[in-house]
C-alpha positions in Angstrom: 110.6 104.2 105.6 109.1 102.1 102.7 108.0 104.3 100.0 107.1 107.4 98.9 104.2 108.8 97.7 103.5 112.5 96.1 100.0 114.0 97.4 99.4 115.1 93.8 99.7 111.1 92.6 99.0 108.9 95.6 98.4 105.6 93.6 102.2 106.2 93.1 104.9 104.5 94.9 108.4 105.2 94.7 110.9 103.3 96.2 113.5 105.4 97.1 115.2 103.3 99.5 114.9 100.3 97.5 112.3 97.5 97.7 112.0 94.4 100.2 114.4 95.3 102.6 112.3 94.8 105.7 111.0 91.6 104.5 114.8 90.1 103.7 116.2 91.5 107.1 113.2 89.8 108.6 113.4 86.3 107.6 117.3 86.4 108.3 116.6 87.1 111.7 113.6 84.7 111.9 111.1 87.4 113.0 108.0 89.4 111.6 107.9 92.8 109.9 105.5 94.3 111.7 104.3 96.9 109.2 105.6 99.3 106.5 105.7 103.3 106.9 104.9 105.2 104.0 107.5 108.5 103.7 105.3 111.2 103.1 107.0 115.0 103.4 104.0 116.8 105.2 103.8 114.4 108.2 107.7 115.2 108.7 106.8 118.9 108.3 104.2 119.0 110.3 106.3 116.6 112.8 109.1 119.7 113.0 105.8 121.5 114.2 105.1 118.8 116.9 101.9 117.6 115.4 101.2 114.3 115.7 99.6 112.0 112.6 96.3 112.2 114.2 96.9 116.1 113.3 97.4 115.8 109.9 94.8 114.1 108.0 96.5 111.6 106.3 94.8 108.0 106.4 97.9 106.3 104.9 100.2 106.7 107.7 97.4 106.5 110.1 96.3 103.1 109.1 100.2 102.4 108.8 100.9 103.1 112.1 97.5 101.3 114.0 98.1 98.3 111.8 101.8 98.2 113.1 100.2 98.6 116.9 97.8 95.8 115.9 100.5 93.2 115.1 102.2 94.5 118.3 99.3 94.1 120.8 98.5 90.1 118.6 102.1 89.4 119.6 101.9 90.7 123.1 98.6 88.5 123.4 99.9 85.5 122.3 102.7 85.4 125.3 100.1 86.3 127.6 
């Protein structure tokens, strides 16, 4: 998880696990960072109930996962 954003304050980001670790690790391993996923309490609660991200109407999470999928597809297409 990359950061926490409270639902009532969607423009705020709190980096509770630190900031930049994913980018640093990608550089150290000479690989691409596929994406960053925000930590959203409601998504975790929904997951506990068996709901996937598309059942929860949170566009920031959906966008994050779809960007990662897009990058994975790009990588696969470059290797074909």
